[in-house]
C-alpha positions in Angstrom: -50.8 -10.3 4.7 -51.5 -6.8 3.1 -49.0 -5.1 0.7 -49.2 -1.4 0.3 -47.0 1.2 -1.5 -45.3 3.3 1.3 -42.3 5.4 2.0 -39.7 3.4 4.0 -37.3 5.8 5.9 -34.1 3.9 6.6 -31.7 5.3 9.1 -28.4 3.5 9.1 -26.1 3.2 12.2 -23.8 5.7 10.6 -26.6 8.2 10.5 -27.1 8.3 6.7 -30.7 8.6 5.7 -32.2 7.0 2.6 -35.8 7.3 1.4 -37.2 4.8 -1.1 -40.7 3.9 -2.3 -41.0 0.2 -1.7 -43.6 -2.5 -1.4 -43.3 -3.5 2.2 -45.2 -5.6 4.7 -47.6 -3.7 7.0 -45.9 -4.7 10.2 -43.9 -1.6 11.3 -44.8 1.2 13.6 -46.4 3.9 11.3 -46.2 7.7 11.4 -49.0 9.1 9.3 -48.0 12.2 7.3 -50.6 13.5 4.8 -51.8 10.6 2.7 -48.5 8.7 3.0 -47.6 6.0 5.5 -44.0 6.6 6.7 -42.2 3.6 8.3 -39.0 4.1 10.3 -36.5 1.4 11.0 -32.9 1.3 12.1 -30.8 -0.7 9.6 -27.2 -1.8 10.7 -24.5 -0.6 8.4 -23.5 -4.2 7.6 -26.9 -5.2 6.4 -26.5 -3.5 3.0 -24.7 -4.9 0.0 -21.3 -3.4 0.9 -18.7 -6.1 0.6 -15.6 -4.1 -0.4 -13.7 -2.3 2.4 -10.5 -0.4 3.1 -8.8 -0.8 6.5 -6.9 2.4 7.2 -8.0 6.0 7.0 -4.7 7.6 6.2 -3.8 9.4 3.0 -3.2 6.0 1.2 -6.6 4.7 2.2 -8.3 7.9 1.2 -6.7 7.9 -2.3 -7.7 4.3 -2.9 -11.2 5.0 -1.7 -11.4 8.1 -4.0 -10.6 6.1 -7.1 -12.5 3.0 -6.1 -15.9 4.3 -5.0 -17.3 0.8 -4.4 -15.0 0.5 -1.4 -15.8 2.0 2.1 -13.1 2.9 4.7 -13.3 1.4 8.2 -11.2 3.4 10.6 -11.5 5.0 14.0 -10.2 8.3 12.5 -9.5 9.8 9.1 -6.1 11.2 8.2 -3.9 8.8 10.1 -0.8 10.3 11.7 -1.1 13.2 9.3 -3.9 14.5 11.5 -0.9 16.0 13.3 -0.5 18.9 10.9 3.2 19.3 11.6 3.9 15.8 10.3 2.7 16.7 6.8 6.1 18.1 6.0 7.4 14.5 6.0 5.1 13.7 3.0 6.3 14.9 -0.3 4.2 14.9 -3.5 6.7 14.1 -6.1 6.0 15.8 -9.4 4.9 12.7 -11.4 2.0 12.1 -13.9 0.2 10.2 -11.1 0.4 13.0 -8.5 -0.6 15.6 -11.1 -3.6 13.6 -12.0 -4.7 13.4 -8.4 -4.4 17.1 -7.8 -6.2 17.9 -11.0 -8.9 15.4 -10.3 -9.4 17.0 -6.9 -9.6 20.4 -8.7 -6.8 21.8 -6.6 -4.0 24.2 -7.8 -0.7 22.9 -9.0 2.5 24.6 -8.1 5.8 23.0 -9.2 8.7 23.4 -6.8 12.2 22.2 -6.2 12.7 20.6 -2.7 16.3 21.3 -2.0 18.4 18.7 -0.2 21.7 19.2 1.7 24.0 16.9 3.7 25.6 18.0 7.0 29.0 16.4 7.7 31.9 17.4 10.0 30.6 20.9 10.5 29.9 21.6 6.8 26.8 21.8 4.8 27.3 19.8 1.6 25.4 20.0 -1.7 25.9 16.3 -2.4 27.2 13.2 -0.7 29.5 10.4 -1.9 28.4 6.8 -2.0 30.4 6.2 1.1 28.7 9.0 3.0 25.3 7.7 1.8 26.1 4.3 3.2 26.9 5.9 6.5 23.6 7.8 6.4 21.6 4.6 5.6 23.4 2.7 8.4 22.7 5.6 10.8 19.0 5.7 9.8 18.8 2.0 10.8 20.5 2.5 14.1 18.8 3.6 17.3 19.8 7.1 18.4 21.3 5.9 21.7 23.4 3.3 19.9 25.1 5.5 17.4 28.5 5.4 19.2 28.7 1.8 18.0 27.8 2.6 14.4 29.4 0.2 11.9 28.8 -0.6 8.2 28.9 -4.3 8.2 27.1 -5.2 5.0 27.1 -3.5 1.6 24.2 -1.1 1.3 22.3 -1.9 -1.9 20.0 1.2 -1.8 21.8 4.4 -1.1 19.2 6.6 -2.9 17.9 8.3 0.3 15.3 10.8 -0.9 17.0 11.2 -4.3 20.4 10.8 -6.1 20.1 14.4 -7.1 20.4 17.7 -5.1 16.7 18.3 -5.2 13.3 16.6 -5.6 10.8 17.9 -8.1 7.6 18.2 -6.1 4.2 19.8 -6.2 3.7 22.4 -3.5 0.3 22.0 -2.0 -1.1 21.6 1.5 -1.3 17.8 2.4 -3.9 18.8 5.0 -6.0 20.3 2.1 -5.7 17.1 0.1 -6.8 14.9 3.0 -9.8 17.2 3.8 -10.9 17.1 0.1 -10.5 13.3 -0.1 -12.4 12.8 3.1 -15.3 14.8 1.7 -15.4 12.7 -1.4 -15.2 9.2 0.1 -17.3 7.0 2.4 -16.2 5.7 5.8 -17.3 3.9 8.9 -15.9 5.2 12.2 -15.0 2.0 13.9 -12.0 0.0 15.1 -11.1 -3.3 13.6 -10.2 -6.0 16.2 -10.0 -9.1 14.0 -9.9 -10.1 10.3 -10.7 -13.6 9.1 -10.7 -15.1 5.6 -14.2 -13.6 4.8 -15.1 -11.3 7.7 -14.1 -8.1 9.4 -14.8 -7.9 13.1 -15.0 -4.4 14.7 -15.8 -3.1 18.1 -19.3 -2.3 16.9 -20.2 -4.8 14.2 -19.2 -7.5 11.8 -18.8 -7.2 8.0 -18.6 -9.9 5.3 -16.1 -8.9 2.6 -15.4 -10.1 -0.9 -12.4 -7.7 -1.4 -10.3 -5.9 1.1 -7.7 -3.2 0.7 -5.2 -2.7 3.5 -3.2 0.5 4.2 -2.4 -0.1 7.8 1.1 -1.3 8.8 1.7 -4.9 7.9 2.6 -6.1 11.4 -0.8 -4.8 12.7 -2.6 -6.5 9.8 -1.0 -9.9 10.4 -1.8 -9.7 14.1 -5.4 -8.9 13.3 -5.4 -11.8 10.8 -4.2 -14.2 13.5 -0.8 -14.8 12.1 2.6 -13.4 13.0 5.2 -12.3 10.4 8.8 -11.5 11.3 8.9 -8.1 9.7 11.7 -5.8 10.7 11.1 -2.1 11.7 12.3 0.6 14.0 10.4 3.4 15.8 10.9 6.9 14.6 10.4 10.0 16.7 9.5 13.4 15.2 10.3 16.6 17.2 8.9 20.0 16.1 11.0 23.0 17.3 11.8 26.6 16.4 15.5 25.9 16.7 17.4 25.9 13.3 19.9 23.0 13.3 22.2 24.8 10.9 24.4 27.5 12.3 24.7 31.0 10.7 27.9 30.3 8.8 26.2 27.5 6.9 22.9 29.2 6.5 23.8 31.0 3.3 22.8 27.8 1.4 19.0 27.3 1.0 17.6 23.9 2.1 14.3 22.2 2.7 15.7 18.9 4.0 19.1 18.2 5.6 20.6 14.8 6.3 23.0 14.7 9.3 25.7 12.1 8.7 27.9 12.5 11.9 27.3 9.7 14.4 27.7 12.2 17.3 24.5 14.0 16.1 21.5 12.0 17.5 19.0 13.0 14.8 19.1 11.7 11.2 17.5 14.5 9.3 15.6 17.7 9.7 12.7 19.0 7.5 12.0 22.7 7.3 8.3 22.7 8.3 7.7 26.4 7.7 9.7 29.6 7.8 10.2 29.5 11.6 9.9 25.8 12.6 11.8 22.6 11.9 11.0 18.9 12.3 13.8 16.7 13.7 13.8 13.0 13.1 15.3 10.4 15.5 15.6 6.7 15.0 14.0 5.1 18.0 11.7 6.3 20.8 12.9 9.5 22.7 11.0 11.6 25.2 11.0 15.3 25.9 13.4 15.0 28.9 16.0 13.1 26.8 15.6 15.6 24.0 16.3 18.5 26.4 19.4 16.7 27.6 20.7 16.0 24.1 19.7 19.4 22.7 19.9 22.0 25.5 18.2 25.3 24.8 15.9 23.7 22.1 12.3 24.6 22.7 10.2 21.5 22.0 6.7 22.3 20.6 5.5 18.8 19.6 6.8 15.2 19.7 5.3 12.1 18.0 6.7 8.6 17.9 5.6 6.3 15.1 6.3 2.7 16.3 6.5 1.5 12.7 8.2 4.6 11.3 11.2 3.0 9.6 10.3 0.0 7.4 12.9 -2.6 6.5 11.6 -3.8 3.1 10.4 -7.4 3.0 9.3 -8.5 -0.5 8.0 -11.8 1.1 5.1 -9.8 2.7 2.5 -11.3 0.4 -1.3 -10.6 1.1 -3.8 -13.5 1.6 -6.5 -14.2 -1.0 -9.1 -11.4 -1.5 -6.8 -8.8 0.1 -4.6 -6.1 -1.4 -1.8 -4.2 0.3 -1.6 -0.5 -0.6 1.1 2.0 0.3 4.5 1.8 2.0 3.4 0.4 5.4 1.0 -2.3 4.1 3.3 -3.5 1.4 6.2 -3.2 3.8 8.4 -1.6 1.0 10.2 1.6 2.0 10.5 2.6 -1.7 6.7 2.9 -2.0 5.6 6.5 -2.4 2.3 8.5 -2.9 2.6 8.2 -6.7 2.7 4.4 -6.3 -0.4 4.5 -4.2 -2.2 6.5 -6.9 -1.0 4.1 -9.6 -2.1 1.1 -7.6 -5.5 2.7 -6.9 -6.0 3.3 -10.6 -4.7 0.0 -11.9 -7.4 -2.7 -12.6 -6.3 -5.8 -10.7 -9.6 -7.4 -11.6 -8.7 -10.8 -13.0 -12.1 -11.1 -14.6 -11.3 -8.3 -17.0 -8.0 -9.9 -17.9 -9.7 -13.3 -18.4 -12.5 -11.8 -20.6 -10.1 -9.6 -22.6 -8.0 -12.7 -23.7 -11.2 -14.7 -24.3 -12.5 -11.9 -26.5 -9.2 -11.9 -28.5 -9.3 -15.7 -28.9 -12.8 -15.5 -30.3 -11.2 -14.2 -33.5 -9.8 -17.7 -34.1 -12.6 -20.0 -33.0 -16.3 -20.0 -32.1 -17.0 -20.8 -28.4 -20.5 -21.9 -29.3 -19.2 -24.8 -31.4 -18.2 -27.9 -29.4 -15.7 -29.7 -31.6 -13.4 -32.0 -29.5 -11.2 -32.7 -32.5 -10.6 -28.9 -33.1 -10.1 -28.3 -29.4 -7.4 -31.0 -29.3 -5.7 -29.5 -32.3 -5.8 -26.0 -30.9 -4.5 -27.2 -27.5 -1.5 -28.8 -29.3 -0.9 -25.5 -31.2 -1.2 -23.4 -28.1 1.1 -25.8 -26.1 3.7 -25.5 -28.9 3.4 -21.7 -28.8 3.9 -21.8 -25.0 7.0 -23.9 -25.4 8.4 -21.5 -28.0 7.7 -18.5 -25.7 9.3 -20.3 -22.8 12.5 -20.7 -24.9 12.3 -16.9 -25.7 12.1 -16.3 -21.9 15.1 -18.5 -21.4 16.9 -16.4 -24.0 16.6 -13.4 -21.8 18.7 -14.9 -19.0 22.1 -16.5 -18.6 21.1 -20.2 -18.4 23.6 -22.1 -20.7 26.4 -23.9 -19.0 28.6 -23.2 -22.0 27.6 -19.6 -22.3 30.8 -17.5 -22.1 29.4 -14.0 -22.7 27.3 -12.8 -19.8 24.3 -10.7 -21.0 22.7 -8.0 -18.9 19.2 -8.9 -17.7 16.5 -6.7 -19.2 13.5 -6.9 -16.8 11.1 -5.3 -19.4 11.9 -8.1 -21.9 11.5 -10.7 -19.2 8.1 -9.3 -18.3 7.1 -9.2 -22.0 8.0 -12.8 -22.6 6.3 -13.9 -19.3 3.0 -12.2 -20.5 3.3 -13.9 -23.9 3.4 -17.2 -22.1 0.5 -16.2 -19.8 -1.7 -15.1 -22.8 -1.3 -18.5 -24.5 -1.9 -20.2 -21.2 -5.2 -18.4 -20.8 -6.0 -19.4 -24.3 -5.9 -23.1 -23.4 -8.6 -22.5 -20.8 -10.7 -20.7 -23.3 -10.4 -23.5 -25.8 -12.0 -26.0 -23.4 -14.6 -23.5 -22.1 -13.2 -23.4 -18.5 -14.7 -20.5 -16.6 -13.0 -18.2 -14.1 -15.0 -20.0 -11.4 -13.5 -23.3 -12.6 -10.0 -21.8 -12.5 -10.5 -20.3 -9.0 -12.0 -23.5 -7.5 -9.4 -25.8 -9.0 -6.5 -23.4 -8.1 -7.5 -23.4 -4.4 -8.3 -27.2 -4.4 -4.9 -27.9 -5.9 -3.1 -25.4 -3.6 -4.5 -27.2 -0.5 -3.2 -30.5 -1.8 0.3 -29.0 -2.5 0.3 -27.3 0.9 -0.4 -30.7 2.6 2.2 -32.4 0.5 4.8 -29.8 1.5 3.9 -30.1 5.2 4.2 -33.9 5.0 7.6 -33.5 3.2 8.9 -31.2 5.9 7.8 -33.7 8.6 9.6 -36.5 6.8 12.8 -34.5 6.4 12.6 -33.6 10.1 12.2 -37.3 11.1 15.0 -38.3 8.8 17.4 -35.7 10.3 16.5 -36.7 13.8 17.3 -40.4 13.0 20.6 -39.5 11.4 
């Protein structure tokens, strides 16, 4: 076996070339160039150390990849549905610290703007809408276009915000297409289609990839299907129709608008975005074809249509990701309130539990030396920490209405609840530090105990079922 210093030219499946001086075994086909031996070998993309991936190449996946460069996107295309330029008018960049940071990080120009909203009802263009009208609008949005004649508000609507409670949305005027193009240039991706996701592997049409961490931006129903599970998540298709026909007649056109909600149930579309000076994007709840559109809107010239099967998300907070997987964005989290600024915030936030564990351990080192093994001291500190946990639990209880004899109902302050919960959590982490438990100990025991609890619960459900069948 002879070892020589050579140049190994590696060509990955994705076409990326890497040249490194390595000590390699003389066993490859050589191409002699000058005094150097050049070896050429095709290396599959999944043979490197890449273990963190993003499934989804839309704007959410690109933002996450931009701020987390150790992740690589797997997607058959980049840009998602926003590759259709006319759909970019449905995405608003709200003027928030997060969106400003993204634009500045990408070295693009900021232009603050007011996105003006109006409401069309009974032939009039309104500057605002009452709560009752907003409830009608939300109900209409959740009703298929061909079932609007049966429109009924049966349940109280908890969220009537629509796009905003104000008459405008403060946004940043910038080309969404430009943002996507810039992000695509600064992120890494594999052009491939995912066909299955297991607990530790991604299977695509071309390869297989082991993963340690996975970020998902694709619609949750698609993910759960790929993961081999089914979730009863509710959604409705949404159809977008681009036309040059202004939906507002001349007598109402004195008022400027960028977005109009149409509240009347005899109007089949829910809202219209002004795409540019001469074109408008209509939105329908449900799937609708060009022939049906022409029947409903005679004289309207249809330029483009697009139906998103998961367009309208009915929020489900029980959509919880499996271990090693994060959901990013509206469609993955299945939360209709999730916006671009939330994606940016989630992409920037460190969810690494290791850093949390080590931060608390570092703080606790102010009070005891981890190198000293003193069982008596460890027991004493455990008692102290347990008492502090108990005290913090009582403070947590003090933030809710828990007393049977409590006659004055206090308003719940979520920020205070969060603070008290974190106080408990920090002391709880301290107990682990006292006894020298590692993050690996924690993780292994958590999953071991979880498996036991899951089995106990399954057994309990079976026993309850048998008992009910007998009775």
